[in-house]
Structures are given as structure tokens and as C-alpha cells.
C-alpha positions in Angstrom: 0.0 0.0 0.0 1.2 3.5 -0.8 0.6 6.6 1.3 -1.2 8.0 -1.7 -3.8 5.3 -1.4 -4.9 6.4 2.1 -4.5 10.2 1.9 -7.8 12.1 1.5 -7.2 14.7 -1.2 -10.0 16.9 0.0 -8.4 17.1 3.4 -5.0 18.3 2.4 -4.1 21.8 3.8 -1.0 23.2 2.1 -0.7 26.1 4.6 -2.2 25.7 8.1 -3.6 28.8 9.8 -2.8 27.3 13.2 0.4 28.0 15.1 0.2 25.5 17.9 0.3 21.7 17.8 -3.2 21.2 19.3 -4.7 23.9 17.0 -3.1 22.4 14.0 -4.4 18.9 14.8 -7.9 20.3 15.3 -7.6 22.1 11.9 -6.5 18.9 10.2 -9.3 16.9 11.8 -11.8 19.6 10.8 -10.6 19.1 7.2 -11.3 15.4 7.5 -14.8 16.2 8.7 -15.3 18.6 5.8 -14.1 16.0 3.4 -16.5 13.5 5.0 -13.6 11.2 5.7 -14.8 11.1 9.4 -18.1 12.0 11.0 -18.5 15.3 12.9 -19.5 13.2 16.0 -16.1 11.6 16.0 -14.2 14.9 15.8 -13.4 15.5 19.5 -12.5 11.9 20.2 -10.2 11.9 17.1 -8.4 15.1 18.2 -8.0 13.7 21.8 -6.5 10.4 20.5 -4.1 12.2 18.1 -2.9 14.5 20.9 -2.5 11.5 23.2 -0.4 9.8 20.5 1.7 13.0 20.0 2.5 13.1 23.7 4.1 9.6 23.4 6.3 10.8 20.6 6.2 13.5 18.0 5.2 12.6 14.5 7.1 15.7 13.3 9.9 15.4 10.8 11.2 19.0 11.3 11.0 22.1 9.2 7.3 22.4 9.8 6.5 18.9 8.5 4.6 16.3 10.5 2.2 13.4 9.9 0.0 13.3 13.0 -1.8 10.0 13.1 -3.3 7.3 15.4 -4.8 3.9 15.0 -8.5 3.6 16.0 -11.0 0.8 15.7 -13.6 3.2 14.2 -11.3 4.1 11.2 -10.5 1.6 8.5 
């Protein structure tokens, strides 16, 4: 499987408006909701799970690039 196969095109944000980690995660999750990749009812739980994952270890590569992610039973 290639990363391209699981990335939701409609949720890509080339330039985030957010300046903090938590706000950026919320902005990205909101983009997933807008793209209908996840339901609005799952938004807050998804944000909380991603932040919990980030606290274990950053998904940042440096130079403003990161791939925040988490495994969850509700997401295929």
C-alpha cells in the first residue's frame, strides 16, 4: 500500500492557519470532517486520540512537516 492510497485529497491543507500543535491537529481533523472522511460526531475523540499519541512521541519530521496519526477501531 502506498501513502497516496490512504490520503484524503480533499483534506490536504498546504498552509495551516494554526500556530500550535493542538490547534493544527484540530484544523487537520476539521478538514477530514469537511471532506466527509470522518463524521463530525467523532471529531473531538479523534483530536484527543491524536494529541495523546503525540505526547508519546512527536510525528514531526522537522522544518514544519509532520504526519499526526493514530490507529483507531472506528477508522479503516
